[in-house]
N, C-alpha and C positions, 0 to 999 in steps of 0.2 A: 529676483528681488534681493537687495542687500539690506539686511536688518542688523543693526548694531545693538549689542547687549549693554553697552556702556553709554551713559548720557554724554552729551556734548560738554566738554570742559568750558566753564564760564568763569569770568571774573567780574567784580563790580567796577564801576567807573573809578572809584577811589583806588582800587588795586591797579587798574590800568594806568592811572596817573602816577602811581608810585612804583611802576614796574622797574626791573633792574636796568641800569644804564646799558645802552646798545640794543635793547629789545625793541624791535620795530612795532609801531602802531600803524596798521594798514587800514586806511579809510576807503571802503569799497563803494562809497556813494558816487554818483555822477558829478561831472564838473560844476553844474549849476548849484547843486547841494553843497559841494565843497566850498564854493565861493561865498555861500551864505554864512559859513562859519564852520571851523574845524578845530580840533585840538592843536595847540601850537607846534608840537613836534611830530604830528602825524604825517604819513606819506600817502598821497593820493594815488590809488590804483583802482579805478572804477571796475565794478563787478563785470560790466559788459565787455571789458577789455583785458581782464586779468589773465595772466599766464603763470605757470609754475616758475618760469624764468624770472619773473618779477619779485620772487620771494627769496630773501636772504637765507642761505643754508646755515645749519649748525646752531641755530638759536631759536627760542620760542618766538612765535608771531602772534600778536594781539590783533584781532580783526574787529572793526567798528563800522557801523552804518548809522542810519537815522534812529532806528528803534531796536536793533539787534536781530532782525529777521534775515536780511540779506547777508550780514556778516556771519550769522550762524551757518548759513548755507555754504559760504566761502570757507569757513573754518572746517566744516564737515568734509568738503572736497579736498582741502589741504591735508587734513588728517588721513584721508583715504590715499593720498599721494605720499604719505610718510613724513609729513611736516608736523612738527610740534606746534599746534595752533590752538588758540582759545578764542572764545567769543566774548566781547564786552557787552554784558547784560544791560539792556535799556538804551544802548547806543548814545548818540549825541543828544537826544532828548534828555536822558538821565544825566549826562555829563553837564549840560547847561543847568538843569534843575538842581544839581549838586553845588552849583556856584564855581565849578572848575573853569579855568581860563579858556576862552574861545577866541581864535584869531579870525578876523574877517578881511 
């Protein structure tokens, strides 16, 4: 059993929207969810097909999904693989609720 003593790094949707230039926002939802609406500069990499090879090296990665559950699991796995990853708290539900831009 792998138990981590540190909590999963998270950011708010506002922090994700204002992340440093060049910092990827990886949307791990499936294609139909992506097509329903996503953050304008997000990159679609569905959780069911994600590979460490899909993740840019040398920079933090922000992970987002619908509510923050799946992206949290992806962020944990990426951290376990040595990637500097954070989870976007509340996902696209919180993003839209905050009035942030959504591309459809």
